N, C-alpha and C positions, 0 to 999 in steps of 0.2 A: 435538449432537447430529442431529436430523434433517435439517441439511443434509448433514451424514456419509451418513445412512442414506439418501437422498434421491441420492447421488451413487454409491454401490457400486449400488442398486437397478438405474441404467440402467446402471453398469458391468457388472454378469450382465446385465442383457436382451440391452447390443450385442454380450456375447463370445458368450452362447447362441446368438444370431443369428435368434432366433426374431421373423417379423416378422406383423404385426398388433396388437401389442395397445397396450395402453394405463394409464397410469401416472395413479391419481387419485388425488388429495391432499385427504384430509379430515380432520376434526377430532380424530381420535386413531390415526386408522388409514392407509396405503396401500393403496388397492386396485390389483395389477393384473389385466388382464381381457383376453378376446378384443374387440378396437376396435369388433367388430360387434355385440355385445352388449352387456344396459343391465338394471338390474332394473329399469326398465318393461315391457322386452320378458318377463323373466322374471317378470312379475306377468300380464301380457297372455296370456301363455302357460298360467299355472296358474288362470287365471280360465276355461277354457276347459272345465277337466277336471271330474270329480267329488273332490269334493263343492263346488267352489266354484262351477259353472257354475250360472249362471242364477239370482246373486245378487251383488251391489252390496258391493266390498271397503269397507273405512278402513281407511286406512295411517296409520300413524304415524313421521313421519322427522328426525332432526338435525343432516344433515348433506349437502354437497354432493354427495354420492353416490348421497344418494335424493330429487334431485329429475328426475329419469327415470319415476321412478313418480309423482312428482305432475303432471307434464306428464299423462300418459294415464289418470289416473282423470276426468277428464269424457268421455272413451270409454266409461268402464264405467259411466258411472253411480255413480262411486263420490266419496271423500271422503275429505281429507286432512290431517294436521293436522302442525306442527312444534312443536319442541322447541327452547325459549328463543332460537330467531331467527323473524322473517316471515319466511317463503319463500312466494315469488311462485303463486297458484294455492289457496291451501292456504285450510278454510274455518276453521282455528283454529289457536291458540297455545298450546302450554302452558310453564310459567315453568321447569318443572324435571323432570327424570325422576322423579322423586316424584310429582308432581302427576299423568303419567301413569300412573304403579300404581295411585294414588289412584282415578282414574277408573276403571279396569280395574275393579279391587276392586267398588269402585260395581255398575257394570254386571254383574257376576258376583254380586250379592248377599251380598260380606264386608265387612266392618269395614277401614278402611284403616290400622289398627291389625294387622292380619294379615300386612300385607306386613314383610318386612326393613327 
């Protein structure tokens, strides 16, 4: 099914004739985006504006589509954490998305069992 979906996406993009698109295959997602834009660039721009300006980003990602953010975090004095796999440049790795939710709950002063 995945192969059929990828083929269909390529066919649609070719038929529409839009230039400069990038198709990124992730764990459970296929992203179609302008080739000149990335999540990393989005985070860099976001960090220039209130309420994010003059703060240090913390980013958690689990997919190849998140790697551009991990690449720019050092320039922003930020830190990144990956989920279920080690990604170069991250400070640490969570074993599961459940572990991420528990970590966030502790940061917020909430008990782990308040999460679905």
